[in-house]
N, C-alpha and C positions, 0 to 999 in steps of 0.2 A: 502494499499500500506504500502510493505518497501524496503526502499534504500539498496543495497547490492553492497559493491564496484561501480563499476559502471556502474549497473542495478536496474532494478525496479522488485520487486515481487509484481503482482497483486493479490489476494484473493479475488474472487470470492461467495457468497453464493448459484449463481444456477441462475435458472431462466427461462422464457418463450423465445419461439422462438424469431429471431429478424430478420429482413432482409438480413442478410450476414448468415443466418443459421435459414432457416425457418420453417427446420421439428425437428430441434435438440431441445432439454429441455436440461438443465445441471441438474443434482439432485444428493442427495447422495448416499451412494449404497444403496440396499436393502437390503444385508446380510454382516455384519462385518467381517464375512469369505471368501468374494469374494474380490479380491483387484483387483481393476476399473481404478487404476493411480497409479501413484507414485511420490513421492516426497524425492529425499536425501536431507538431511543436511550435513554436514561436518561440524565439530568442530575442534577445535586445542585440547581440552581433554574431552572424550564423557563420563567418568568418574564424573568429577565434573559438566558437564553440566547433568546429566543423578539425580547428587543428590540436586545441584540447583534445576533442574525442580522437581524432586519430593516435595521437599520443600515447594514450592510453588502449590503443589496441583495433580501436572501433574498423570496421572497413566500409568506407560508402561507395555507393554505386560511382557516384560523380564525385568533384568537386564542385563547389555551389556556383551555381548558372542565374545571371538574370533573369527574370520572368516578368512580366507586365505587373506590377508595382510591389514587388518580392523577389525575394533573391533566397533561391532556395536549392535539397541538396538531399538524397534519402541512403537510407543505413537500413540494415536488416536487425532484426533481432534473434535469439539462437533459435526460435522455430521458425525462421523465414518470411515475420512478418517485414509489410515495408513502412516504416516510418518517415514521412517527410520532414524535415529540421530546415524549418525557412525564418527569414526578416523580412517585416513589412516596412517596403522602401518609399512609397509615397501611399496619398492618400487614398481610399475610394473613393468614386464620382459617382 
């Protein structure tokens, strides 16, 4: 569990059905090239975050890239889920 501002982010590794989702099994994606969920993290300085996390062993798909209104890059968690790490660079209009 991570506490972020006034919220908690709970990350589960998956598992079988429960009484409130009796026919659903949570599992990592079968292919690393298929996006099955989205988690976007916004940071104050994406380049500093990229450098720090890489220095700690994180493997990004690419370096941060500039896109309309943001600079972003992607990393995979240990189960293969794709996580976007980005920084807003312009106000949305």
